[in-house]
C-alpha positions in Angstrom: 27.6 2.1 -24.1 29.3 3.9 -21.2 26.6 6.4 -20.7 23.7 3.9 -20.6 25.8 1.7 -18.2 26.4 4.7 -15.8 22.7 5.7 -16.0 21.6 2.1 -15.1 24.0 2.1 -12.2 22.9 5.5 -10.9 19.3 4.3 -10.9 20.0 0.9 -9.4 22.0 2.3 -6.5 18.9 3.6 -5.0 17.7 0.1 -4.3 20.1 0.2 -1.4 20.8 3.9 -0.6 18.4 5.9 1.5 16.7 9.0 0.0 18.2 12.0 1.9 16.1 14.5 0.0 12.5 14.6 -1.2 13.7 14.8 -4.8 15.4 11.4 -4.5 12.4 9.7 -3.0 10.9 8.7 -6.4 14.2 7.0 -7.3 14.3 5.1 -4.0 10.6 4.1 -4.4 10.8 3.1 -8.1 14.1 1.5 -8.5 13.3 -1.7 -6.5 10.0 -2.0 -8.3 11.4 -1.9 -11.8 14.4 -4.0 -10.8 13.6 -6.8 -13.3 13.8 -4.3 -16.1 17.0 -2.8 -14.7 18.5 -6.3 -14.5 17.6 -7.2 -18.1 19.0 -3.9 -19.3 22.2 -4.3 -17.3 22.8 -7.8 -18.5 22.2 -6.6 -22.1 24.8 -3.8 -21.7 27.2 -6.2 -20.1 26.8 -8.7 -22.9 27.4 -6.0 -25.6 30.5 -4.7 -23.9 32.0 -8.0 -22.7 34.3 -8.7 -25.7 35.4 -5.1 -26.1 36.2 -4.8 -22.4 39.5 -6.4 -23.0 40.4 -3.9 -25.7 39.2 -0.4 -24.8 39.0 1.4 -21.5 35.5 2.8 -22.3 34.1 -0.6 -22.9 35.9 -1.9 -19.7 34.3 0.9 -17.7 30.9 0.3 -19.2 31.1 -3.4 -18.5 32.1 -2.7 -14.8 29.1 -0.3 -14.4 26.8 -2.8 -16.0 27.9 -5.6 -13.6 27.4 -3.3 -10.6 23.9 -2.3 -11.8 23.0 -6.0 -12.4 24.1 -7.0 -8.9 22.1 -4.2 -7.3 19.1 -5.0 -9.5 19.2 -8.7 -8.7 18.8 -8.0 -5.0 15.0 -7.8 -4.7 14.6 -10.9 -6.9 17.2 -12.8 -5.0 15.4 -12.2 -1.8 11.9 -12.9 -3.1 11.8 -16.7 -2.6 12.6 -16.5 1.1 10.3 -13.5 1.5 7.4 -15.3 0.0 8.0 -18.3 2.2 8.0 -16.1 5.3 4.8 -14.4 4.2 3.1 -17.7 3.6 4.0 -18.7 7.1 2.8 -15.4 8.6 -0.6 -15.8 6.9 -1.0 -19.3 8.1 0.1 -18.5 11.6 -2.2 -15.6 12.0 -5.3 -16.7 10.0 -5.0 -20.5 10.5 -3.2 -23.2 8.6 -6.4 -23.9 6.7 -7.4 -20.3 5.9 -7.2 -20.9 2.2 -9.6 -23.8 2.5 -12.1 -21.6 4.2 -12.4 -19.4 1.1 -15.3 -20.3 -1.1 -14.3 -22.3 -4.1 -15.8 -19.8 -6.6 -13.7 -17.0 -5.0 -10.6 -19.1 -4.7 -10.7 -20.0 -8.4 -10.2 -16.3 -9.2 -7.2 -15.6 -7.0 -3.8 -14.9 -8.4 -2.0 -18.1 -9.1 1.5 -16.6 -8.4 2.8 -13.7 -6.4 4.9 -12.5 -9.3 3.8 -12.7 -12.9 6.1 -11.8 -15.8 3.0 -10.9 -17.9 1.9 -8.4 -15.3 5.3 -6.8 -15.4 4.8 -6.2 -19.1 1.1 -5.4 -19.4 0.2 -4.2 -15.9 -2.3 -5.7 -13.4 -5.5 -4.0 -14.6 -6.3 -5.5 -18.0 -10.0 -5.9 -17.7 -12.5 -3.0 -18.2 -15.0 -2.5 -15.5 -17.8 0.1 -15.2 -16.5 3.1 -13.3 -18.8 5.9 -12.2 -16.6 8.9 -11.2 -17.4 12.0 -9.2 -20.3 10.6 -7.2 -20.9 13.2 -4.5 -21.4 11.6 -1.1 -21.0 14.6 1.2 -20.6 18.4 1.2 -19.2 19.5 4.6 -18.9 23.2 4.8 -19.4 23.6 1.1 -16.6 21.2 0.2 -17.9 18.7 -2.2 -16.6 15.2 -1.5 -16.9 12.6 -4.2 -16.2 9.0 -4.8 -15.2 6.8 -7.8 -17.3 3.7 -7.8 -15.9 0.6 -9.6 -18.7 -1.9 -10.3 -18.1 -5.6 -10.9 -19.4 -7.1 -14.2 -21.6 -9.7 -12.6 -24.7 -9.5 -10.4 -24.5 -8.8 -6.7 -24.6 -8.6 -3.8 -20.9 -7.7 -3.8 -18.4 -7.4 -1.0 -17.3 -3.7 -0.6 -13.8 -2.2 -0.5 -13.7 1.4 0.7 -10.4 2.7 -0.6 -8.6 5.7 0.9 -5.6 7.3 -0.9 -2.4 8.6 0.6 -0.7 12.0 0.3 0.3 13.3 3.8 -3.4 14.2 4.4 -2.7 17.2 2.1 -3.2 15.9 -1.4 -4.5 13.0 -3.5 -7.7 12.1 -5.2 -10.2 9.2 -5.5 -8.7 8.3 -8.9 -5.4 7.4 -7.3 -4.6 3.6 -7.2 -7.1 3.0 -10.1 -5.3 -0.2 -11.2 -5.8 -1.8 -7.7 -9.5 -0.8 -7.7 -10.0 -2.1 -11.2 -8.3 -5.4 -10.3 -10.7 -6.0 -7.4 -13.8 -4.8 -9.2 -13.0 -7.3 -12.0 -13.0 -10.0 -9.3 -16.4 -9.3 -7.8 -15.8 -6.5 -5.3 -17.6 -3.1 -5.3 -14.7 -0.7 -4.8 -15.6 2.8 -3.6 -12.6 5.1 -3.7 -13.4 8.1 -1.6 -12.2 11.7 -1.1 -11.7 13.4 2.2 -10.9 17.0 3.3 -7.2 18.0 3.2 -4.9 19.6 5.7 -4.1 22.3 6.6 -7.4 23.8 5.7 -9.1 20.9 7.5 -7.6 19.3 10.5 -8.3 16.1 12.5 -10.9 14.8 13.1 -12.5 16.2 9.9 -11.0 13.5 7.7 -12.3 10.7 10.0 -15.7 12.3 9.9 -15.6 12.1 6.1 -14.7 8.4 6.2 -17.6 7.7 8.5 -19.9 9.7 6.2 -18.7 7.6 3.3 -19.5 4.4 5.2 -23.0 5.7 5.9 -23.4 6.5 2.2 -22.3 3.0 1.2 -24.9 1.5 3.6 -27.6 3.8 2.3 -26.9 3.0 -1.3 -26.2 -0.7 -1.0 -29.3 -1.7 -2.9 -28.6 0.7 -5.8 -25.0 -0.6 -6.2 -25.8 -4.3 -5.4 -23.5 -4.1 -2.4 -23.4 -6.5 0.6 -23.4 -4.2 3.7 -22.4 -7.1 5.8 -19.1 -7.5 4.0 -17.2 -4.2 4.1 -13.4 -3.8 4.2 -11.3 -0.6 4.4 -8.1 -0.4 2.4 -5.8 2.6 2.9 -2.3 3.8 1.9 -0.1 5.9 4.1 -2.3 8.8 5.4 -5.3 7.0 4.1 -4.2 3.9 6.0 -4.2 5.8 9.2 -7.8 6.9 8.5 -8.8 3.4 7.5 -7.4 1.8 10.7 -9.0 4.3 13.0 -12.3 4.2 11.3 -12.3 0.4 11.2 -11.3 0.0 14.8 -13.8 2.5 16.1 -16.6 1.0 14.0 -15.8 -2.5 15.2 -16.0 -5.8 13.4 -19.8 -5.7 13.2 -19.7 -3.0 10.6 -16.2 -3.3 9.1 -15.1 -6.9 8.6 -11.5 -6.2 7.7 -8.9 -3.5 7.2 -5.8 -3.3 5.1 -3.0 -0.8 5.8 -0.3 -0.2 3.3 2.5 1.6 5.1 0.2 3.5 7.4 1.2 5.6 10.4 0.1 4.0 13.6 1.6 5.9 16.5 1.6 9.6 15.7 3.1 10.7 19.0 6.1 8.5 18.4 6.2 9.5 14.7 6.6 13.1 15.7 9.1 12.5 18.6 11.3 10.1 16.5 11.1 11.0 12.8 12.9 8.8 10.3 16.6 9.4 9.5 17.0 10.6 6.8 13.6 12.4 6.8 13.0 13.5 3.2 9.4 14.8 3.7 9.8 16.5 7.1 7.4 14.3 9.0 7.0 16.7 12.0 5.7 19.5 9.7 3.2 17.1 8.1 1.8 15.9 11.5 1.6 19.5 12.8 -0.4 20.6 9.8 -2.7 17.6 10.2 -3.2 17.7 13.9 -2.8 21.5 14.4 0.0 21.3 16.9 2.7 19.1 18.5 2.3 16.2 20.9 2.8 18.7 23.7 0.2 21.3 22.5 -2.3 18.8 21.0 -1.8 15.6 23.0 -5.5 14.5 22.8 -5.5 14.8 19.0 -2.3 12.9 18.6 -3.6 10.1 20.8 -7.1 10.0 19.2 -5.5 9.9 15.7 -3.2 7.0 16.5 -4.5 3.5 15.6 -2.5 1.9 18.4 -4.9 3.6 20.8 -7.7 1.4 19.7 -6.0 -2.0 19.7 -8.5 -4.3 21.4 -9.9 -7.8 20.9 -13.0 -6.3 19.2 -11.4 -4.8 16.2 -11.7 -6.5 12.8 -8.8 -8.5 11.3 -5.9 -6.4 10.0 -3.4 -6.8 7.2 -0.4 -4.6 7.7 2.0 -4.3 4.8 5.2 -2.2 5.1 8.5 -1.7 3.3 11.6 -2.5 5.4 13.4 0.5 3.9 10.5 3.0 4.4 11.9 6.5 5.2 8.5 8.1 5.6 6.6 5.7 7.8 9.2 3.3 9.3 8.2 -0.4 9.5 8.6 -0.3 13.3 5.2 1.4 13.4 3.6 -1.6 11.7 5.4 -3.9 14.2 4.2 -1.9 17.1 0.5 -2.1 16.0 0.8 -5.7 15.2 2.2 -6.5 18.6 -0.5 -4.6 20.4 -3.2 -6.2 18.4 -1.8 -9.7 19.1 -1.5 -8.9 22.8 -5.1 -7.8 22.8 -6.3 -11.0 21.1 -7.1 -9.5 17.7 -6.2 -11.0 14.3 -3.3 -9.3 12.6 -0.9 -10.2 9.8 2.3 -8.2 9.4 4.1 -8.4 6.1 7.4 -6.5 5.8 8.9 -6.4 2.3 12.7 -6.3 2.7 13.7 -4.0 -0.2 10.6 -1.8 -0.4 10.4 2.0 0.2 7.3 4.0 1.1 4.5 4.0 -1.5 6.1 1.0 -3.2 2.8 0.2 -5.1 3.0 3.5 -7.0 4.2 1.0 -9.5 1.3 -1.4 -9.1 2.8 -4.1 -11.4 6.2 -3.8 -9.8 7.8 -6.4 -7.6 6.4 -5.2 -4.2 3.1 -4.2 -5.7 2.4 -7.6 -7.1 3.4 -9.4 -3.9 1.3 -7.1 -1.8 -1.7 -7.6 -4.1 -1.3 -11.4 -3.9 -1.5 -11.5 -0.2 -4.1 -8.7 0.1 -6.4 -10.7 -2.3 -6.1 -13.8 -0.1 -6.6 -11.9 3.1 -9.7 -10.2 1.8 -11.1 -13.3 0.3 -10.7 -15.0 3.7 -12.1 -12.1 5.8 -15.1 -11.3 3.6 -16.0 -14.9 2.8 
């Protein structure tokens, strides 16, 4: 059992160690999210080697590694109760103590009962089939076909709309990303439109924003066909997609976009270039330069225009900002900065910072952070699109 114990320890250690190389980022992202499985496996190895540990050195070493792995794996779960209590307070402070009572009873009945579900850990979050129409072309700028995957609810409309934007450093990704999230919301009455946008470096800012605006126009034009409610639209983005979602929502105003959700989105691109994370496994400066075609010194206007903090006014729609406290791609301080500016301007904003989570934590949608983020996102959207 020595080799399995060492392997568990080598995986669990990335729950606390920062990824100093891009190749280690998947471990740092995934280890906290599968920590319940790591904990169970570590406890199992520890139990199997406990008696032999007093007799053989190999068993003693295996038991020691298993104990270390178990302690590391227990960290996210140990912090979960206080984290959930803090998140509950944040939602009530920013949306109102009675915000849950403002959600229609029919919608409230379908909300997740608990932030963490053991069944979801085992079976995943998307266990209901919905009708998905893939590859729906909504634009063709410069001969580049842009398509959307449309997830339709099972019941009759009109349905609130979620426009979903994937992450990928503005250079990669596809509408099929985050399908479990889209399926979950479609099964609960939302029309989810997961869109594509042009990629850098072939296309630079503001081409991607123009694509999002075009997609919004397409949703409005096809609202009758898809039984969508054009008065209840929210944008949901991750990482690079969150930056686009925030800027598009803030520029559109609350009359068109009723809410915006940012999972670990860049908010101040000037500061992001000037003070990259340490360690910096993805080389943030090179990503920003490819996207904005320059540095803050050579392309100051583009950096300013692409930064969501530029648009923090009282007229923007309510925002839910979800970040990992251990994010080494988009540091949580950027979520704090945007939240502070929105609150100072008189806008509604909720900031949730998950203590153990890394960037792209919901790549494991049924993991610890993915389930928690889904729980509060669901409540936020139910309140905002009521």
